C-alpha positions, 0 to 999 in steps of 0.5 A, spaced: 908 711 795 908 716 801 910 723 800 916 723 804 919 717 800 917 720 793 923 724 792 928 719 794 925 714 790 925 718 784 933 719 785 934 712 786 930 710 780 934 715 776 940 712 778 937 705 776 936 708 769 943 711 768 946 704 769 941 700 765 946 697 760 944 696 753 942 689 750 947 688 745 944 683 739 946 680 732 940 678 728 940 675 721 936 670 717 938 663 715 936 661 708 930 657 710 927 663 713 928 662 720 930 669 724 936 668 729 938 673 734 944 672 738 945 676 745 952 674 748 953 675 756 959 672 759 957 674 766 955 667 768 955 660 765 948 660 763 945 660 756 938 660 754 935 657 747 928 659 745 924 659 739 918 663 738 913 661 733 908 666 730 902 661 731 896 662 737 889 661 738 887 666 733 890 662 727 886 656 729 880 653 725 874 656 729 871 649 729 878 646 732 879 651 737 885 650 742 890 647 737 895 652 738 895 651 746 895 643 745 901 643 741 905 647 746 903 640 750 904 635 744 911 637 742 914 635 748 911 628 747 918 626 743 921 626 736 925 621 732 931 621 736 928 623 743 924 617 746 917 619 748 917 621 755 924 623 755 924 630 754 924 633 761 929 627 763 934 629 758 933 637 760 934 636 768 939 630 767 943 636 764 942 641 769 937 645 765 930 647 766 925 648 760 918 651 759 913 653 754 907 658 753 901 660 748 897 666 747 892 668 742 898 671 738 904 666 739 907 660 742 914 660 745 919 654 748 925 655 751 931 651 755 936 654 760 942 650 761 949 651 763 953 654 757 957 648 756 950 645 754 948 650 748 949 645 743 944 640 747 939 646 747 939 647 740 939 640 738 933 639 742 929 645 739 931 643 732 928 636 733 922 639 735 921 643 729 924 637 724 922 631 727 916 631 732 912 625 733 905 626 732 901 620 733 895 618 736 898 616 743 901 622 744 894 626 742 890 622 747 895 623 752 895 630 752 888 631 751 887 628 758 892 633 760 889 639 757 882 637 760 885 637 767 888 644 766 882 647 763 878 644 769 884 646 774 885 653 771 878 655 768 872 650 770 873 650 777 877 656 779 874 662 782 873 668 776 876 663 771 871 665 766 872 672 767 876 673 761 872 668 756 866 672 758 869 679 756 872 677 750 865 673 747 862 680 747 868 685 745 869 681 739 864 678 734 868 677 728 875 677 730 878 670 733 880 674 739 872 672 741 875 665 743 879 663 748 886 660 748 885 654 751 879 652 746 873 648 747 874 641 749 869 638 744 873 641 738 879 637 741 875 631 742 873 631 735 879 632 731 883 627 727 890 625 727 891 628 720 888 635 723 893 635 728 899 633 723 896 638 718 897 644 723 904 642 725 906 642 717 903 649 716 905 653 722 911 649 725 916 651 719 922 655 720 920 661 716 914 662 721 919 662 727 925 666 731 930 662 734 934 666 740 940 664 743 942 668 749 947 668 755 954 665 755 956 664 748 961 665 743 958 668 737 962 664 731 961 658 735 954 659 736 952 660 729 956 654 726 951 650 731 945 654 729 947 652 721 948 645 722 942 644 726 937 648 723 940 650 716 937 643 713 930 644 715 926 646 709 922 652 708 915 652 709 909 655 705 908 662 706 902 663 711 897 668 709 893 672 715 887 676 713 883 676 719 876 679 719 875 687 722 871 688 728 865 694 727 866 699 732 862 699 738 858 705 738 852 703 743 853 700 750 853 693 751 850 690 757 851 683 759 851 678 765 855 671 766 855 666 772 860 662 776 859 657 780 865 658 784 864 664 787 860 668 792 862 675 791 860 678 784 864 682 780 863 688 775 867 689 769 867 695 764 871 693 758 873 697 752 876 695 745 883 698 744 888 698 738 894 693 737 900 693 742 904 696 736 900 703 737 903 708 741 896 709 744 897 702 747 903 705 751 899 711 753 893 706 756 899 702 760 900 708 763 893 710 765 892 703 768 898 704 772 895 711 774 888 708 776 890 701 779 897 700 780 899 699 788 895 702 794 896 709 792 893 708 785 886 712 784 881 707 784 884 703 790 885 709 794 878 711 793 874 705 793 878 700 797 882 704 802 877 711 803 870 709 801 871 701 803 866 700 797 870 694 794 874 688 796 879 689 790 879 694 784 883 693 778 885 696 771 888 692 765 890 694 759 890 687 755 894 689 749 894 684 743 897 684 736 891 686 732 886 689 738 887 690 745 881 690 751 882 695 756 878 692 762 876 695 769 873 691 774 871 691 782 869 686 787 864 690 792 864 690 799 858 688 804 852 691 801 855 695 796 851 695 789 855 693 783 852 700 779 855 704 785 862 701 783 861 703 776 859 710 778 865 711 782 870 708 777 866 713 771 868 719 776 875 717 776 875 716 768 871 723 767 877 726 771 882 723 767 878 726 760 877 733 763 883 735 766 891 733 766 893 729 772 898 732 776 906 733 775 907 729 781 903 723 779 906 724 772 913 723 775 911 717 779 908 714 773 915 715 769 919 712 775 914 706 775 916 705 768 923 706 768 923 701 774 920 696 770 924 697 764 930 695 768 927 689 771 925 686 764 932 686 762 935 683 769 935 676 767 938 672 761 931 668 760 927 675 760 932 678 755 931 672 750 923 672 751 923 680 750 928 679 743 923 674 740 917 678 742 919 684 739 922 681 733 916 677 731 910 681 734 912 688 734 917 688 728 922 691 731 927 688 736 931 694 738 925 696 742 928 692 748 933 698 748 928 704 746 921 702 748 922 706 754 923 712 750 916 711 748 914 711 755 918 717 757 915 721 751 908 720 753 905 727 756 900 729 761 896 732 755 896 725 751 894 721 757 888 726 757 887 725 750 887 717 750 882 717 756 877 721 752 878 717 745 877 710 748 874 710 755 867 712 753 861 710 756 858 708 749 864 704 747 864 699 752 861 693 755 858 693 762 858 685 765 855 683 771 859 677 773 855 673 778 855 667 783 851 661 779 845 662 785 844 669 782 840 666 776 
């Protein structure tokens, strides 16, 4: 950010903060254990219906990886009352849109409809939960779809195995060592009965949160929710007892090869705490300080001034059980990978040994204020946040007060957290190289 614009931007963002409206919501449980969150906003005739299930890649049998992501596809195949292949037709013909996504920690489905189709959205999600058709033709069809997705996004994509290679070195015991998309051989080997058992275990109302957000009447919405979701039987309680990782106490050096790249990358990665920990919020700020925008420390130094790197970045990949803090660089010209690491380490050492400037601290606060306002700017975004904060953080009201955590982070705290986690003896150094460098 240019100096002449800094004060003006601060004033503008302060104005945004002052006008950011509280997200009001009501939440309760059905008798079968399904949690329900309602958010009424009658500003536009649109409604989002969404269901988040507390099942992700970490919940899989290690010999059957990819199941959680596979179900993201499989449960669009059809239900007892929705013919195979008709899901998307029903949605689009009624003026709606829909999608789903999966992480290591949860799976999320949603529809956006004109508000007069709220009942349709609720019926479709109740059908997905109560009456899914899981048969061999659906499994075979989606097997090919997932394989094509893996070829496109991972196998044939430059740097597509970047995260896979980081995770397998950072995690030796916890299921985060795997990938969300999983191994295709595991899906090929799975029986229909295994898919049906996975659905029976995890796709139950007491493992889900339903969010309805938008142009709704609360009383009417409650009646429809009870009618469509109330009769669904509670499932068995799900026990989770994932193995704990041993601390990293010595540097890990590794190499990985990618046939889709010509320019290598250097990656340093550190194991960090769950996104529920306060330190994870501080690490978010450190990432922004190091690599968010052209005025950030690493970009300005390595890309702009020294012209040592084509690209550089810091990512705080926080998850429910652990996080991974990743810093990477792509060299420019004849720059050696170890030279990029040395320059990055120099900036980390500065963070650990001295306070960032008050100006930089205020700049970070401004960025997070802006992100907070933008995150609640759409009904679908609000629905996603409500589900996430309830299910993964255990505190739905973080949608309103999470920004207070960022506001309270001090310069001294940034220094302390950098010193605590970003130590050279607690990290992976991964050379990500073109295949012909073997």
